[in-house]
ChimeraX commands (.cxc) that place a marker at each C-alpha (Angstrom):
marker #1 position 89.42,-50.36,-153.47 radius 0.5
marker #1 position 90.68,-47.21,-155.08 radius 0.5
marker #1 position 93.79,-46.71,-157.35 radius 0.5
marker #1 position 95.89,-43.63,-157.66 radius 0.5
marker #1 position 97.49,-43.45,-161.18 radius 0.5
marker #1 position 100.76,-41.47,-161.80 radius 0.5
marker #1 position 102.04,-40.60,-165.23 radius 0.5
marker #1 position 105.89,-40.83,-165.11 radius 0.5
marker #1 position 107.32,-39.04,-168.28 radius 0.5
marker #1 position 110.23,-36.86,-168.96 radius 0.5
marker #1 position 113.36,-36.47,-170.98 radius 0.5
marker #1 position 115.21,-38.80,-168.91 radius 0.5
marker #1 position 114.44,-41.35,-166.30 radius 0.5
marker #1 position 116.75,-43.73,-164.31 radius 0.5
marker #1 position 115.32,-46.36,-161.84 radius 0.5
marker #1 position 118.22,-48.30,-160.35 radius 0.5
marker #1 position 117.80,-51.28,-157.93 radius 0.5
marker #1 position 121.21,-53.00,-158.02 radius 0.5
marker #1 position 123.67,-50.35,-159.05 radius 0.5
marker #1 position 127.19,-50.56,-157.55 radius 0.5
marker #1 position 130.30,-48.39,-157.67 radius 0.5
marker #1 position 131.26,-46.75,-161.07 radius 0.5
marker #1 position 128.21,-48.41,-163.07 radius 0.5
marker #1 position 124.73,-47.27,-162.46 radius 0.5
marker #1 position 122.20,-49.26,-164.32 radius 0.5
marker #1 position 118.46,-48.55,-164.69 radius 0.5
marker #1 position 115.61,-50.90,-164.82 radius 0.5
marker #1 position 113.35,-51.02,-167.80 radius 0.5
marker #1 position 110.38,-49.65,-165.70 radius 0.5
marker #1 position 110.10,-47.34,-162.58 radius 0.5
marker #1 position 110.92,-49.10,-159.41 radius 0.5
marker #1 position 108.67,-49.31,-156.24 radius 0.5
marker #1 position 111.19,-47.55,-154.20 radius 0.5
marker #1 position 111.80,-44.92,-156.67 radius 0.5
marker #1 position 108.06,-44.03,-156.82 radius 0.5
marker #1 position 107.74,-44.34,-152.92 radius 0.5
marker #1 position 110.66,-41.84,-152.78 radius 0.5
marker #1 position 108.70,-39.40,-155.14 radius 0.5
marker #1 position 105.68,-39.69,-152.91 radius 0.5
marker #1 position 107.78,-39.10,-149.79 radius 0.5
marker #1 position 109.11,-35.94,-151.35 radius 0.5
marker #1 position 105.72,-34.57,-152.08 radius 0.5
marker #1 position 104.55,-35.16,-148.60 radius 0.5
marker #1 position 107.61,-33.36,-147.33 radius 0.5
marker #1 position 109.20,-36.15,-145.53 radius 0.5
marker #1 position 112.85,-35.98,-144.91 radius 0.5
marker #1 position 115.26,-38.80,-145.78 radius 0.5
marker #1 position 115.49,-39.89,-142.14 radius 0.5
marker #1 position 111.74,-40.05,-141.59 radius 0.5
marker #1 position 109.96,-43.55,-141.55 radius 0.5
marker #1 position 108.57,-44.79,-144.72 radius 0.5
marker #1 position 107.02,-48.23,-143.47 radius 0.5
marker #1 position 103.51,-47.08,-144.35 radius 0.5
marker #1 position 104.30,-46.30,-147.92 radius 0.5
marker #1 position 106.32,-49.38,-148.49 radius 0.5
marker #1 position 103.08,-51.34,-147.79 radius 0.5
marker #1 position 101.24,-49.90,-150.68 radius 0.5
marker #1 position 100.20,-52.29,-153.51 radius 0.5
marker #1 position 102.00,-51.08,-156.64 radius 0.5
marker #1 position 102.10,-51.91,-160.45 radius 0.5
marker #1 position 103.45,-50.14,-163.53 radius 0.5
marker #1 position 102.64,-50.09,-167.17 radius 0.5
marker #1 position 105.06,-49.33,-170.04 radius 0.5
marker #1 position 103.17,-46.97,-172.39 radius 0.5
marker #1 position 106.34,-45.69,-174.36 radius 0.5
marker #1 position 109.46,-47.55,-173.87 radius 0.5
marker #1 position 111.91,-44.98,-174.87 radius 0.5
marker #1 position 115.50,-45.47,-175.52 radius 0.5
marker #1 position 118.41,-46.65,-173.36 radius 0.5
marker #1 position 121.17,-44.13,-173.34 radius 0.5
marker #1 position 124.52,-44.07,-171.51 radius 0.5
marker #1 position 126.38,-40.94,-169.86 radius 0.5
marker #1 position 129.47,-40.77,-167.86 radius 0.5
marker #1 position 130.66,-38.48,-165.09 radius 0.5
marker #1 position 133.94,-37.46,-163.80 radius 0.5
marker #1 position 134.94,-36.38,-160.14 radius 0.5
marker #1 position 137.89,-35.19,-158.33 radius 0.5
marker #1 position 138.83,-35.09,-154.72 radius 0.5
marker #1 position 139.65,-31.37,-154.55 radius 0.5
marker #1 position 139.11,-31.29,-150.70 radius 0.5
marker #1 position 142.31,-33.62,-150.32 radius 0.5
marker #1 position 144.87,-32.49,-152.83 radius 0.5
marker #1 position 148.07,-34.41,-153.31 radius 0.5
marker #1 position 151.38,-33.19,-152.00 radius 0.5
marker #1 position 152.35,-31.47,-155.19 radius 0.5
marker #1 position 148.92,-29.39,-155.04 radius 0.5
marker #1 position 147.21,-31.42,-157.90 radius 0.5
marker #1 position 143.92,-33.08,-157.33 radius 0.5
marker #1 position 143.14,-36.78,-157.37 radius 0.5
marker #1 position 140.87,-37.86,-160.32 radius 0.5
marker #1 position 138.26,-40.57,-159.53 radius 0.5
marker #1 position 137.29,-43.42,-161.92 radius 0.5
marker #1 position 134.70,-42.56,-164.47 radius 0.5
marker #1 position 131.17,-43.32,-163.55 radius 0.5
marker #1 position 128.94,-44.67,-166.10 radius 0.5
marker #1 position 125.17,-44.09,-165.84 radius 0.5
marker #1 position 122.33,-45.35,-167.83 radius 0.5
marker #1 position 118.97,-43.63,-168.53 radius 0.5
marker #1 position 115.72,-44.21,-170.25 radius 0.5
marker #1 position 115.17,-41.37,-172.70 radius 0.5
marker #1 position 111.70,-40.26,-173.91 radius 0.5
marker #1 position 109.84,-42.89,-172.02 radius 0.5
marker #1 position 106.41,-42.83,-170.60 radius 0.5
marker #1 position 104.98,-45.00,-167.85 radius 0.5
marker #1 position 101.72,-45.33,-165.86 radius 0.5
marker #1 position 102.00,-46.38,-162.34 radius 0.5
marker #1 position 99.28,-47.35,-160.11 radius 0.5
marker #1 position 98.91,-47.52,-156.34 radius 0.5
marker #1 position 96.02,-49.44,-154.65 radius 0.5
marker #1 position 94.97,-48.52,-151.14 radius 0.5
marker #1 position 92.22,-47.00,-149.13 radius 0.5
marker #1 position 90.58,-43.96,-150.79 radius 0.5
marker #1 position 91.16,-41.59,-147.87 radius 0.5
marker #1 position 94.96,-42.46,-147.85 radius 0.5
marker #1 position 95.40,-42.05,-151.70 radius 0.5
marker #1 position 93.47,-38.67,-151.54 radius 0.5
marker #1 position 96.08,-37.27,-149.14 radius 0.5
marker #1 position 98.93,-38.67,-151.48 radius 0.5
marker #1 position 97.26,-37.29,-154.48 radius 0.5
marker #1 position 96.90,-33.75,-152.99 radius 0.5
marker #1 position 100.70,-33.96,-151.91 radius 0.5
marker #1 position 101.71,-34.86,-155.57 radius 0.5
marker #1 position 99.54,-31.93,-157.01 radius 0.5
marker #1 position 101.28,-29.54,-154.65 radius 0.5
marker #1 position 104.70,-31.14,-153.54 radius 0.5
marker #1 position 106.65,-29.87,-150.59 radius 0.5
marker #1 position 110.03,-31.00,-152.29 radius 0.5
marker #1 position 110.80,-31.14,-156.05 radius 0.5
marker #1 position 109.72,-34.37,-157.66 radius 0.5
marker #1 position 112.14,-36.48,-159.92 radius 0.5
marker #1 position 112.15,-39.68,-161.92 radius 0.5
marker #1 position 114.69,-41.85,-160.07 radius 0.5
marker #1 position 117.60,-39.24,-159.92 radius 0.5
marker #1 position 117.62,-35.62,-159.14 radius 0.5
marker #1 position 118.82,-34.93,-162.71 radius 0.5
marker #1 position 115.48,-36.40,-164.01 radius 0.5
marker #1 position 112.48,-33.97,-163.48 radius 0.5
marker #1 position 109.10,-35.05,-164.69 radius 0.5
marker #1 position 107.46,-33.33,-167.73 radius 0.5
marker #1 position 103.85,-32.30,-167.11 radius 0.5
marker #1 position 101.44,-33.34,-164.47 radius 0.5
marker #1 position 102.35,-36.45,-162.46 radius 0.5
marker #1 position 98.99,-37.34,-161.06 radius 0.5
marker #1 position 96.31,-38.80,-163.45 radius 0.5
marker #1 position 93.83,-38.92,-160.44 radius 0.5
marker #1 position 91.89,-41.63,-158.49 radius 0.5
marker #1 position 90.13,-44.56,-160.10 radius 0.5
marker #1 position 87.60,-46.87,-158.45 radius 0.5
marker #1 position 88.48,-50.50,-158.74 radius 0.5
marker #1 position 91.38,-52.91,-158.41 radius 0.5
marker #1 position 94.87,-52.38,-159.63 radius 0.5
marker #1 position 94.77,-55.00,-162.38 radius 0.5
marker #1 position 91.36,-53.69,-163.86 radius 0.5
marker #1 position 92.23,-50.10,-163.67 radius 0.5
marker #1 position 95.46,-50.49,-165.39 radius 0.5
marker #1 position 93.83,-52.35,-168.25 radius 0.5
marker #1 position 91.11,-49.80,-168.65 radius 0.5
marker #1 position 93.20,-46.82,-168.50 radius 0.5
marker #1 position 93.87,-45.02,-171.95 radius 0.5
marker #1 position 97.23,-45.17,-173.72 radius 0.5
marker #1 position 99.35,-42.43,-172.36 radius 0.5
marker #1 position 102.08,-42.41,-174.92 radius 0.5
marker #1 position 103.06,-39.15,-176.75 radius 0.5
marker #1 position 101.07,-38.55,-180.12 radius 0.5
marker #1 position 104.43,-38.73,-181.93 radius 0.5
marker #1 position 105.05,-42.25,-180.71 radius 0.5
marker #1 position 101.45,-43.44,-181.42 radius 0.5
marker #1 position 101.68,-42.26,-184.89 radius 0.5
marker #1 position 105.05,-44.15,-185.26 radius 0.5
marker #1 position 103.50,-47.19,-183.75 radius 0.5
marker #1 position 102.12,-49.74,-186.31 radius 0.5
marker #1 position 98.93,-51.64,-185.59 radius 0.5
marker #1 position 95.32,-50.68,-184.41 radius 0.5
marker #1 position 96.09,-52.56,-181.27 radius 0.5
marker #1 position 99.35,-52.35,-179.14 radius 0.5
marker #1 position 100.34,-54.51,-176.36 radius 0.5
marker #1 position 101.94,-52.78,-173.16 radius 0.5
marker #1 position 103.93,-54.54,-170.54 radius 0.5
marker #1 position 102.48,-54.54,-167.10 radius 0.5
marker #1 position 104.46,-55.31,-163.82 radius 0.5
marker #1 position 102.92,-55.41,-160.45 radius 0.5
marker #1 position 103.61,-56.71,-156.81 radius 0.5
marker #1 position 103.09,-60.34,-156.86 radius 0.5
marker #1 position 100.41,-62.09,-154.78 radius 0.5
marker #1 position 100.19,-65.79,-153.44 radius 0.5
marker #1 position 98.44,-67.15,-156.32 radius 0.5
marker #1 position 101.00,-65.95,-158.94 radius 0.5
marker #1 position 103.11,-68.72,-160.64 radius 0.5
marker #1 position 105.74,-66.78,-162.48 radius 0.5
marker #1 position 107.48,-64.38,-160.33 radius 0.5
marker #1 position 110.76,-62.48,-159.98 radius 0.5
marker #1 position 112.58,-61.14,-156.76 radius 0.5
marker #1 position 114.22,-57.82,-156.95 radius 0.5
marker #1 position 115.66,-55.59,-154.08 radius 0.5
marker #1 position 113.36,-52.85,-154.31 radius 0.5
marker #1 position 111.58,-52.31,-150.88 radius 0.5
marker #1 position 112.91,-49.15,-149.22 radius 0.5
marker #1 position 113.72,-49.68,-145.58 radius 0.5
marker #1 position 115.48,-46.35,-145.05 radius 0.5
marker #1 position 116.47,-43.39,-147.25 radius 0.5
marker #1 position 118.89,-42.05,-144.72 radius 0.5
marker #1 position 121.97,-40.99,-146.83 radius 0.5
marker #1 position 124.22,-42.36,-144.12 radius 0.5
marker #1 position 122.86,-45.86,-144.29 radius 0.5
marker #1 position 120.29,-46.53,-147.19 radius 0.5
marker #1 position 118.73,-49.89,-146.74 radius 0.5
marker #1 position 116.46,-51.91,-149.15 radius 0.5
marker #1 position 114.52,-55.18,-148.80 radius 0.5
marker #1 position 113.46,-57.70,-151.30 radius 0.5
marker #1 position 109.94,-57.66,-153.14 radius 0.5
marker #1 position 108.44,-60.18,-155.48 radius 0.5
marker #1 position 106.97,-59.02,-158.72 radius 0.5
marker #1 position 105.18,-60.68,-161.60 radius 0.5
marker #1 position 104.84,-59.84,-165.22 radius 0.5
marker #1 position 101.22,-59.69,-166.08 radius 0.5
marker #1 position 99.83,-60.69,-169.57 radius 0.5
marker #1 position 100.27,-57.57,-171.58 radius 0.5
marker #1 position 97.69,-54.80,-171.64 radius 0.5
marker #1 position 95.94,-54.28,-175.02 radius 0.5
marker #1 position 95.20,-50.67,-175.92 radius 0.5
marker #1 position 93.74,-49.08,-179.08 radius 0.5
marker #1 position 96.01,-47.01,-181.38 radius 0.5
marker #1 position 93.94,-44.27,-183.06 radius 0.5
marker #1 position 96.55,-43.90,-185.79 radius 0.5
marker #1 position 97.20,-47.67,-186.42 radius 0.5
marker #1 position 96.27,-49.23,-189.68 radius 0.5
marker #1 position 96.56,-53.00,-188.97 radius 0.5
marker #1 position 96.51,-55.43,-186.17 radius 0.5
marker #1 position 99.74,-56.77,-184.75 radius 0.5
marker #1 position 100.80,-59.66,-182.61 radius 0.5
marker #1 position 101.96,-58.78,-179.18 radius 0.5
marker #1 position 104.97,-61.02,-179.50 radius 0.5
marker #1 position 105.90,-59.83,-182.95 radius 0.5
marker #1 position 109.35,-58.58,-183.58 radius 0.5
marker #1 position 110.03,-55.09,-182.45 radius 0.5
marker #1 position 108.93,-55.71,-178.85 radius 0.5
marker #1 position 111.79,-55.92,-176.31 radius 0.5
marker #1 position 111.55,-58.46,-173.46 radius 0.5
marker #1 position 113.73,-58.22,-170.28 radius 0.5
marker #1 position 116.55,-60.46,-171.68 radius 0.5
marker #1 position 116.61,-58.37,-174.82 radius 0.5
marker #1 position 116.65,-55.08,-172.75 radius 0.5
marker #1 position 119.68,-56.45,-170.73 radius 0.5
marker #1 position 121.42,-57.29,-174.02 radius 0.5
marker #1 position 121.19,-53.67,-174.93 radius 0.5
marker #1 position 122.78,-52.69,-171.70 radius 0.5
marker #1 position 125.61,-55.11,-172.21 radius 0.5
marker #1 position 126.16,-53.86,-175.68 radius 0.5
marker #1 position 126.58,-50.39,-174.36 radius 0.5
marker link #1:1,2 radius 0.2
marker link #1:2,3 radius 0.2
marker link #1:3,4 radius 0.2
marker link #1:4,5 radius 0.2
marker link #1:5,6 radius 0.2
marker link #1:6,7 radius 0.2
marker link #1:7,8 radius 0.2
marker link #1:8,9 radius 0.2
marker link #1:9,10 radius 0.2
marker link #1:10,11 radius 0.2
marker link #1:11,12 radius 0.2
marker link #1:12,13 radius 0.2
marker link #1:13,14 radius 0.2
marker link #1:14,15 radius 0.2
marker link #1:15,16 radius 0.2
marker link #1:16,17 radius 0.2
marker link #1:17,18 radius 0.2
marker link #1:18,19 radius 0.2
marker link #1:19,20 radius 0.2
marker link #1:20,21 radius 0.2
marker link #1:21,22 radius 0.2
marker link #1:22,23 radius 0.2
marker link #1:23,24 radius 0.2
marker link #1:24,25 radius 0.2
marker link #1:25,26 radius 0.2
marker link #1:26,27 radius 0.2
marker link #1:27,28 radius 0.2
marker link #1:28,29 radius 0.2
marker link #1:29,30 radius 0.2
marker link #1:30,31 radius 0.2
marker link #1:31,32 radius 0.2
marker link #1:32,33 radius 0.2
marker link #1:33,34 radius 0.2
marker link #1:34,35 radius 0.2
marker link #1:35,36 radius 0.2
marker link #1:36,37 radius 0.2
marker link #1:37,38 radius 0.2
marker link #1:38,39 radius 0.2
marker link #1:39,40 radius 0.2
marker link #1:40,41 radius 0.2
marker link #1:41,42 radius 0.2
marker link #1:42,43 radius 0.2
marker link #1:43,44 radius 0.2
marker link #1:44,45 radius 0.2
marker link #1:45,46 radius 0.2
marker link #1:46,47 radius 0.2
marker link #1:47,48 radius 0.2
marker link #1:48,49 radius 0.2
marker link #1:49,50 radius 0.2
marker link #1:50,51 radius 0.2
marker link #1:51,52 radius 0.2
marker link #1:52,53 radius 0.2
marker link #1:53,54 radius 0.2
marker link #1:54,55 radius 0.2
marker link #1:55,56 radius 0.2
marker link #1:56,57 radius 0.2
marker link #1:57,58 radius 0.2
marker link #1:58,59 radius 0.2
marker link #1:59,60 radius 0.2
marker link #1:60,61 radius 0.2
marker link #1:61,62 radius 0.2
marker link #1:62,63 radius 0.2
marker link #1:63,64 radius 0.2
marker link #1:64,65 radius 0.2
marker link #1:65,66 radius 0.2
marker link #1:66,67 radius 0.2
marker link #1:67,68 radius 0.2
marker link #1:68,69 radius 0.2
marker link #1:69,70 radius 0.2
marker link #1:70,71 radius 0.2
marker link #1:71,72 radius 0.2
marker link #1:72,73 radius 0.2
marker link #1:73,74 radius 0.2
marker link #1:74,75 radius 0.2
marker link #1:75,76 radius 0.2
marker link #1:76,77 radius 0.2
marker link #1:77,78 radius 0.2
marker link #1:78,79 radius 0.2
marker link #1:79,80 radius 0.2
marker link #1:80,81 radius 0.2
marker link #1:81,82 radius 0.2
marker link #1:82,83 radius 0.2
marker link #1:83,84 radius 0.2
marker link #1:84,85 radius 0.2
marker link #1:85,86 radius 0.2
marker link #1:86,87 radius 0.2
marker link #1:87,88 radius 0.2
marker link #1:88,89 radius 0.2
marker link #1:89,90 radius 0.2
marker link #1:90,91 radius 0.2
marker link #1:91,92 radius 0.2
marker link #1:92,93 radius 0.2
marker link #1:93,94 radius 0.2
marker link #1:94,95 radius 0.2
marker link #1:95,96 radius 0.2
marker link #1:96,97 radius 0.2
marker link #1:97,98 radius 0.2
marker link #1:98,99 radius 0.2
marker link #1:99,100 radius 0.2
marker link #1:100,101 radius 0.2
marker link #1:101,102 radius 0.2
marker link #1:102,103 radius 0.2
marker link #1:103,104 radius 0.2
marker link #1:104,105 radius 0.2
marker link #1:105,106 radius 0.2
marker link #1:106,107 radius 0.2
marker link #1:107,108 radius 0.2
marker link #1:108,109 radius 0.2
marker link #1:109,110 radius 0.2
marker link #1:110,111 radius 0.2
marker link #1:111,112 radius 0.2
marker link #1:112,113 radius 0.2
marker link #1:113,114 radius 0.2
marker link #1:114,115 radius 0.2
marker link #1:115,116 radius 0.2
marker link #1:116,117 radius 0.2
marker link #1:117,118 radius 0.2
marker link #1:118,119 radius 0.2
marker link #1:119,120 radius 0.2
marker link #1:120,121 radius 0.2
marker link #1:121,122 radius 0.2
marker link #1:122,123 radius 0.2
marker link #1:123,124 radius 0.2
marker link #1:124,125 radius 0.2
marker link #1:125,126 radius 0.2
marker link #1:126,127 radius 0.2
marker link #1:127,128 radius 0.2
marker link #1:128,129 radius 0.2
marker link #1:129,130 radius 0.2
marker link #1:130,131 radius 0.2
marker link #1:131,132 radius 0.2
marker link #1:132,133 radius 0.2
marker link #1:133,134 radius 0.2
marker link #1:134,135 radius 0.2
marker link #1:135,136 radius 0.2
marker link #1:136,137 radius 0.2
marker link #1:137,138 radius 0.2
marker link #1:138,139 radius 0.2
marker link #1:139,140 radius 0.2
marker link #1:140,141 radius 0.2
marker link #1:141,142 radius 0.2
marker link #1:142,143 radius 0.2
marker link #1:143,144 radius 0.2
marker link #1:144,145 radius 0.2
marker link #1:145,146 radius 0.2
marker link #1:146,147 radius 0.2
marker link #1:147,148 radius 0.2
marker link #1:148,149 radius 0.2
marker link #1:149,150 radius 0.2
marker link #1:150,151 radius 0.2
marker link #1:151,152 radius 0.2
marker link #1:152,153 radius 0.2
marker link #1:153,154 radius 0.2
marker link #1:154,155 radius 0.2
marker link #1:155,156 radius 0.2
marker link #1:156,157 radius 0.2
marker link #1:157,158 radius 0.2
marker link #1:158,159 radius 0.2
marker link #1:159,160 radius 0.2
marker link #1:160,161 radius 0.2
marker link #1:161,162 radius 0.2
marker link #1:162,163 radius 0.2
marker link #1:163,164 radius 0.2
marker link #1:164,165 radius 0.2
marker link #1:165,166 radius 0.2
marker link #1:166,167 radius 0.2
marker link #1:167,168 radius 0.2
marker link #1:168,169 radius 0.2
marker link #1:169,170 radius 0.2
marker link #1:170,171 radius 0.2
marker link #1:171,172 radius 0.2
marker link #1:172,173 radius 0.2
marker link #1:173,174 radius 0.2
marker link #1:174,175 radius 0.2
marker link #1:175,176 radius 0.2
marker link #1:176,177 radius 0.2
marker link #1:177,178 radius 0.2
marker link #1:178,179 radius 0.2
marker link #1:179,180 radius 0.2
marker link #1:180,181 radius 0.2
marker link #1:181,182 radius 0.2
marker link #1:182,183 radius 0.2
marker link #1:183,184 radius 0.2
marker link #1:184,185 radius 0.2
marker link #1:185,186 radius 0.2
marker link #1:186,187 radius 0.2
marker link #1:187,188 radius 0.2
marker link #1:188,189 radius 0.2
marker link #1:189,190 radius 0.2
marker link #1:190,191 radius 0.2
marker link #1:191,192 radius 0.2
marker link #1:192,193 radius 0.2
marker link #1:193,194 radius 0.2
marker link #1:194,195 radius 0.2
marker link #1:195,196 radius 0.2
marker link #1:196,197 radius 0.2
marker link #1:197,198 radius 0.2
marker link #1:198,199 radius 0.2
marker link #1:199,200 radius 0.2
marker link #1:200,201 radius 0.2
marker link #1:201,202 radius 0.2
marker link #1:202,203 radius 0.2
marker link #1:203,204 radius 0.2
marker link #1:204,205 radius 0.2
marker link #1:205,206 radius 0.2
marker link #1:206,207 radius 0.2
marker link #1:207,208 radius 0.2
marker link #1:208,209 radius 0.2
marker link #1:209,210 radius 0.2
marker link #1:210,211 radius 0.2
marker link #1:211,212 radius 0.2
marker link #1:212,213 radius 0.2
marker link #1:213,214 radius 0.2
marker link #1:214,215 radius 0.2
marker link #1:215,216 radius 0.2
marker link #1:216,217 radius 0.2
marker link #1:217,218 radius 0.2
marker link #1:218,219 radius 0.2
marker link #1:219,220 radius 0.2
marker link #1:220,221 radius 0.2
marker link #1:221,222 radius 0.2
marker link #1:222,223 radius 0.2
marker link #1:223,224 radius 0.2
marker link #1:224,225 radius 0.2
marker link #1:225,226 radius 0.2
marker link #1:226,227 radius 0.2
marker link #1:227,228 radius 0.2
marker link #1:228,229 radius 0.2
marker link #1:229,230 radius 0.2
marker link #1:230,231 radius 0.2
marker link #1:231,232 radius 0.2
marker link #1:232,233 radius 0.2
marker link #1:233,234 radius 0.2
marker link #1:234,235 radius 0.2
marker link #1:235,236 radius 0.2
marker link #1:236,237 radius 0.2
marker link #1:237,238 radius 0.2
marker link #1:238,239 radius 0.2
marker link #1:239,240 radius 0.2
marker link #1:240,241 radius 0.2
marker link #1:241,242 radius 0.2
marker link #1:242,243 radius 0.2
marker link #1:243,244 radius 0.2
marker link #1:244,245 radius 0.2
marker link #1:245,246 radius 0.2
marker link #1:246,247 radius 0.2
marker link #1:247,248 radius 0.2
marker link #1:248,249 radius 0.2
view
């Protein structure tokens, strides 16, 4: 098999899978639906075009640089339908969460010919690419190219893609990176998320459920590290810790 690797990095990213109404959350890693949307935009597909073929791709993502959770808010007014006195109706504040200064490596496993076409589209996209939301453009090249092998082994062999500043600030000669992928039948610990795009049609967006698993962490070498660290040592944030940060905001 062949794997296409994508480097998802930028000042801000936001990958929602269950946001509703005035609070728009983000997952701690890029969603499959978000990456499929990025690929569809690169290929020039419109929101009403079918995407079933992309939804079948085998997907995984590695967290190379967690970044920081930040919150923003937006205001809106219904200026199209003013009140009787001529004033406009103010809508409730909308709170939006982002990942700032984060870096991820996403992998897609499929047939080599299919991935070659996707890679060419990403290198020369028909529509602008963004990291979850239109306000979040990527920084630098997105495609890292094609790798021979299966997704699991390719993600474990790929070099650490964090920024040099982050590497210098990270202690330890070895660093443990989180790795999430589509679950298979043999996986025991899984999580179900609503993250399969059925339609991007703005009139009726639809998403289905997918099962994911959190693999054992990927160990990479830190050229600036000075001592070995335990992957479960204080300073790493699991999913529960991540959601506590959201609640504190």
